[in-house]
NUKOL-666228 format. One record per residue (C-alpha): x, y, z; residue number from 1. Coordinates in nm, 2 decimals. Layout:
<nodes>
X_Y_Z_seq
X_Y_Z_NUM
...
</nodes>
This chain:
<nodes>
X_Y_Z_seq
0.00_0.00_0.00_1
0.13_0.34_-0.09_2
0.03_0.68_0.04_3
-0.33_0.74_0.11_4
-0.52_0.89_-0.18_5
-0.54_1.24_-0.03_6
-0.21_1.34_0.13_7
-0.38_1.61_0.33_8
-0.51_1.63_0.68_9
-0.88_1.67_0.70_10
-1.12_1.71_0.99_11
-1.48_1.61_1.00_12
-1.73_1.51_1.27_13
-1.97_1.23_1.35_14
-2.15_1.06_1.64_15
-2.06_0.75_1.84_16
-2.28_0.59_2.09_17
-2.13_0.46_2.42_18
-1.77_0.46_2.29_19
-1.63_0.30_2.61_20
-1.57_-0.07_2.62_21
-1.76_-0.29_2.87_22
-1.61_-0.35_3.21_23
-1.47_-0.68_3.30_24
-1.79_-0.78_3.49_25
-2.01_-0.71_3.19_26
-2.07_-0.98_2.93_27
-1.95_-0.93_2.57_28
-2.25_-0.95_2.34_29
-2.27_-1.00_1.96_30
-2.00_-0.78_1.82_31
-2.08_-0.47_1.61_32
-1.79_-0.26_1.49_33
-1.77_0.09_1.64_34
-1.80_0.40_1.43_35
-1.42_0.45_1.49_36
-1.34_0.11_1.33_37
-1.59_0.16_1.05_38
-1.41_0.49_0.97_39
-1.07_0.31_0.97_40
-1.21_0.05_0.73_41
-1.33_0.34_0.50_42
-0.98_0.49_0.51_43
-0.82_0.16_0.43_44
-1.05_0.11_0.14_45
-0.93_-0.18_-0.09_46
-0.57_-0.17_0.03_47
-0.47_-0.50_0.21_48
-0.42_-0.50_0.58_49
-0.12_-0.72_0.55_50
0.06_-0.80_0.88_51
-0.12_-0.62_1.17_52
-0.01_-0.50_1.51_53
-0.28_-0.43_1.77_54
-0.05_-0.23_2.00_55
-0.29_-0.19_2.29_56
-0.53_-0.48_2.25_57
-0.86_-0.54_2.42_58
-1.19_-0.71_2.35_59
-1.32_-0.44_2.12_60
-1.01_-0.42_1.90_61
-0.94_-0.79_1.89_62
-1.30_-0.87_1.79_63
-1.28_-0.62_1.50_64
-0.93_-0.74_1.40_65
-1.03_-1.10_1.40_66
-1.28_-1.03_1.12_67
-1.03_-0.86_0.89_68
-0.83_-1.03_0.62_69
-0.48_-1.01_0.75_70
-0.17_-1.22_0.68_71
-0.11_-1.25_1.06_72
-0.17_-1.04_1.37_73
0.01_-0.97_1.69_74
-0.18_-0.83_1.99_75
0.00_-0.66_2.28_76
-0.13_-0.57_2.62_77
0.03_-0.47_2.95_78
-0.23_-0.64_3.16_79
-0.23_-1.02_3.22_80
-0.61_-1.02_3.27_81
-0.66_-0.85_2.94_82
-0.43_-1.10_2.77_83
-0.64_-1.39_2.90_84
-0.97_-1.23_2.79_85
-0.83_-1.16_2.44_86
-0.70_-1.52_2.43_87
-1.05_-1.65_2.52_88
-1.22_-1.42_2.27_89
-1.00_-1.54_1.98_90
-1.00_-1.92_2.06_91
-1.22_-1.99_1.76_92
-1.05_-1.75_1.51_93
-0.68_-1.73_1.61_94
-0.45_-1.89_1.36_95
-0.11_-2.05_1.42_96
0.07_-1.74_1.29_97
-0.12_-1.50_1.53_98
0.01_-1.42_1.87_99
-0.09_-1.25_2.20_100
0.20_-1.08_2.39_101
0.21_-0.95_2.75_102
0.45_-0.65_2.74_103
0.53_-0.29_2.80_104
0.62_-0.04_2.53_105
0.88_0.12_2.76_106
1.08_-0.20_2.71_107
1.31_-0.15_2.41_108
1.33_-0.52_2.33_109
0.95_-0.57_2.28_110
0.91_-0.68_1.91_111
1.25_-0.54_1.83_112
1.32_-0.57_1.46_113
0.96_-0.65_1.36_114
0.77_-0.44_1.10_115
0.40_-0.45_1.05_116
0.20_-0.32_0.75_117
-0.08_-0.19_0.97_118
-0.05_-0.07_1.34_119
-0.35_0.01_1.56_120
-0.32_0.21_1.88_121
-0.67_0.18_2.01_122
-0.71_0.39_2.33_123
-0.35_0.30_2.39_124
-0.22_0.66_2.45_125
-0.42_0.72_2.76_126
-0.37_0.37_2.90_127
0.01_0.39_2.87_128
0.02_0.61_3.18_129
-0.10_0.33_3.40_130
0.18_0.10_3.29_131
0.47_0.33_3.20_132
0.42_0.67_3.36_133
0.57_0.97_3.17_134
0.63_0.75_2.86_135
0.35_0.89_2.65_136
0.56_1.16_2.47_137
0.78_0.87_2.35_138
0.51_0.63_2.24_139
0.48_0.72_1.87_140
0.86_0.73_1.83_141
0.86_0.38_1.98_142
0.59_0.26_1.73_143
0.76_0.43_1.43_144
1.01_0.15_1.34_145
0.73_-0.11_1.38_146
0.51_0.07_1.13_147
0.55_-0.03_0.76_148
0.26_0.14_0.60_149
0.00_0.30_0.83_150
-0.07_0.38_1.19_151
-0.43_0.43_1.31_152
-0.49_0.60_1.65_153
-0.81_0.62_1.84_154
-0.85_0.82_2.16_155
-1.09_1.05_2.35_156
-1.03_1.42_2.38_157
-0.95_1.49_2.74_158
-1.27_1.56_2.94_159
-1.16_1.53_3.31_160
-0.89_1.80_3.33_161
-1.12_2.08_3.20_162
-1.35_2.35_3.33_163
-1.69_2.23_3.47_164
-1.92_2.18_3.17_165
-2.24_2.39_3.16_166
-2.48_2.12_3.04_167
-2.63_1.87_3.29_168
-2.50_1.58_3.07_169
-2.16_1.73_3.04_170
-2.14_1.80_3.41_171
-2.22_1.44_3.50_172
-1.97_1.29_3.26_173
-1.71_1.53_3.40_174
-1.80_1.44_3.76_175
-1.80_1.07_3.69_176
-1.46_1.09_3.54_177
-1.32_1.29_3.83_178
-1.48_1.05_4.08_179
-1.33_0.75_3.90_180
-0.98_0.91_3.89_181
-1.00_1.01_4.26_182
-1.09_0.66_4.36_183
-0.81_0.51_4.16_184
-0.55_0.75_4.31_185
-0.67_0.69_4.66_186
-0.65_0.31_4.62_187
-0.30_0.32_4.48_188
-0.40_0.30_4.11_189
-0.30_0.52_3.82_190
-0.57_0.69_3.61_191
-0.54_0.72_3.24_192
-0.40_1.05_3.10_193
-0.56_1.14_2.77_194
-0.41_1.40_2.53_195
-0.58_1.63_2.28_196
-0.57_1.55_1.91_197
-0.36_1.86_1.83_198
-0.09_1.73_2.07_199
-0.10_1.39_1.91_200
-0.05_1.54_1.56_201
0.25_1.74_1.67_202
0.40_1.43_1.84_203
0.34_1.22_1.53_204
0.54_1.47_1.32_205
0.82_1.47_1.57_206
0.83_1.09_1.56_207
0.87_1.07_1.18_208
0.50_1.02_1.08_209
0.30_1.22_0.83_210
-0.06_1.26_0.95_211
-0.30_1.19_0.66_212
-0.65_1.19_0.79_213
-0.85_1.27_1.11_214
-1.21_1.25_1.22_215
-1.38_1.35_1.54_216
-1.69_1.16_1.68_217
-1.92_1.31_1.93_218
-1.98_1.07_2.22_219
-2.32_0.97_2.35_220
-2.25_0.80_2.68_221
-2.51_0.53_2.78_222
-2.57_0.31_3.07_223
-2.27_0.10_3.00_224
-2.03_0.39_3.04_225
-2.19_0.50_3.37_226
-2.20_0.16_3.52_227
-1.85_0.05_3.41_228
-1.68_0.37_3.53_229
-1.85_0.37_3.87_230
-1.81_-0.01_3.92_231
-1.44_0.02_3.83_232
-1.39_0.19_4.17_233
-1.54_-0.09_4.38_234
-1.23_-0.31_4.42_235
-1.01_-0.03_4.53_236
-1.26_0.12_4.77_237
-1.29_-0.22_4.94_238
-0.91_-0.21_5.02_239
-0.92_0.14_5.19_240
-0.84_0.12_5.56_241
-1.04_0.44_5.62_242
-1.39_0.28_5.61_243
-1.57_0.61_5.66_244
-1.40_0.75_5.35_245
-1.47_0.44_5.15_246
-1.84_0.45_5.25_247
-1.87_0.81_5.16_248
-1.71_0.75_4.82_249
-1.95_0.46_4.75_250
-2.24_0.67_4.84_251
-2.12_0.95_4.61_252
-2.07_0.70_4.33_253
-2.42_0.57_4.37_254
-2.56_0.92_4.37_255
-2.38_0.99_4.04_256
-2.51_0.67_3.90_257
-2.87_0.74_3.99_258
-2.86_1.09_3.85_259
-2.69_0.99_3.53_260
-2.92_0.69_3.46_261
-3.22_0.91_3.53_262
-3.10_1.15_3.25_263
-3.03_0.87_3.02_264
-3.38_0.72_3.07_265
-3.52_1.05_2.96_266
-3.28_1.17_2.69_267
-3.14_0.84_2.57_268
-2.77_0.93_2.65_269
-2.53_1.17_2.80_270
-2.40_1.36_2.50_271
-2.06_1.50_2.58_272
-1.71_1.50_2.45_273
-1.54_1.36_2.14_274
-1.33_1.06_2.03_275
-1.09_1.10_1.74_276
-0.93_0.88_1.48_277
-0.60_0.98_1.33_278
-0.43_0.80_1.04_279
-0.06_0.86_0.98_280
0.21_0.71_0.76_281
0.59_0.70_0.78_282
0.72_1.03_0.65_283
</nodes>
């Protein structure tokens, strides 16, 4: 595959429902590609996927990847639990040449010398903070020698470190995000750190990529988002030695859940924030 048909960066907008993946406790239902992956397929057009690296694999990306016509794929995750879930999800489709790796991109020897036609960084940028703090500015330079033809990036625009939104839906999404991150920090965890699309484009250029396309998707958060983000806090809160604090935080989480689900019941979703997809090629 050569350069994309239009060697210019363009910006459009669309909608995506409930962009966040289900929590570990929620069952995975019949797979339907997200608007983000559908857009990537549209960019790829008739060009072959070739060899494929899923650089931050998860249930959503591996289910999509398993349905593509690839020569082989490699899926990398930094979490042992995710590796097992991806393994289980691909038991029926995984070929002898496909592999699932547990690794950290801060380690220089991970896939050293390998080159893949297509590389996907699906929600990887923000997640890196939890496995390799302060490594995010170096992520794209790390992926550059592995990328033979095209790199696709999906990520949300930051919504937690921002001013308080003025709409009820935006305020609730913002408060749920801050509640989740506070719980993670108090229980010894590390919240994700997302970066804006403009920062990503600058970093791609510094790393030797040429951004070729971009699209933003307005997010409509549904029940799955609300429940998964609040439920994510439960294990950590159960470990807090200050039981009064833990109980107060649980109560706050349930109050946010009730308020958010009430709005969703009436409006259908909490419309707030954007995801983005960026396609880049080696410069």
